[in-house]
C-alpha positions in Angstrom: 117.5 73.6 111.7 118.0 74.2 107.9 117.5 78.5 106.7 113.5 77.0 104.9 112.5 74.8 108.2 113.5 78.4 110.3 111.2 80.3 107.4 108.4 77.7 107.9 108.4 78.2 111.6 108.2 82.2 111.6 105.6 81.7 109.6 103.6 79.8 111.7 104.2 82.4 114.7 103.3 85.4 112.7 100.1 83.4 112.6 99.8 82.3 116.2 100.3 86.4 116.5 97.6 87.1 114.3 100.1 88.6 111.3 98.9 86.3 108.9 96.0 87.0 106.1 95.0 83.6 104.7 93.1 82.8 101.2 92.9 84.2 98.1 90.1 86.2 99.2 91.0 87.5 102.0 94.6 88.1 100.9 93.2 89.6 98.1 91.0 92.9 100.0 93.6 93.2 102.2 96.3 94.1 98.9 93.6 96.4 98.3 93.3 97.9 101.8 97.6 98.3 101.6 97.5 95.6 104.3 99.6 93.4 103.7 103.2 93.9 104.1 104.9 90.6 102.4 103.1 88.8 100.2 103.8 84.5 100.5 102.4 82.8 97.7 103.1 78.7 97.1 105.2 77.9 93.8 102.2 74.9 92.7 99.4 78.0 93.2 97.6 77.6 89.7 99.1 80.4 87.5 95.9 82.9 86.1 96.1 83.4 90.5 99.3 83.6 90.4 99.1 86.9 87.9 96.2 88.2 89.8 98.1 88.5 92.5 101.8 89.9 91.3 100.3 92.4 89.4 98.4 93.4 92.2 101.8 93.0 94.9 103.9 94.8 92.2 101.2 98.2 91.9 100.6 98.8 96.1 104.4 98.0 96.0 104.9 94.4 98.2 107.4 91.9 98.0 106.3 89.1 96.8 107.8 85.1 98.1 108.0 81.9 95.9 109.9 80.0 97.7 107.5 77.1 99.1 104.9 74.9 98.2 101.0 74.8 99.1 102.0 71.3 102.0 105.2 74.2 103.5 102.4 76.3 104.2 100.0 74.6 104.5 102.4 72.2 107.3 103.2 75.7 109.2 100.3 77.7 109.8 98.6 74.3 109.9 96.0 75.6 107.3 95.6 74.3 103.8 96.5 77.3 102.2 98.4 78.6 99.2 97.9 82.7 99.5 99.8 83.8 102.4 99.9 88.0 103.3 101.7 89.8 106.7 99.6 92.4 107.6 103.1 93.5 110.6 105.7 95.6 109.5 107.7 94.2 111.9 107.9 90.4 110.7 107.2 91.1 107.3 111.0 92.9 108.1 112.0 90.3 110.4 110.8 87.8 107.7 112.7 89.1 104.7 115.6 89.3 106.5 115.8 85.1 107.1 114.9 85.0 103.4 117.8 87.6 102.4 
């Protein structure tokens, strides 16, 4: 299995564990509340939305991942989403390790 697919499968696992926040408004609020450990944005996200989220993530020192398109992310978690946030330290560290 390719690394890309392993990472997408891992996102599905994080979703099932209840440690993935999805949707622009929910993720934006969670970022403001310092609950997001890793921000995942679809590569085809609207530029204005991307800019707002990236600025906030940088302000609170949250890493941003933009390697996957909306279809890939949506398929991985079983919902149509372009913005995801991992809220668990362990899962976020494991995800970053798999990506790097």
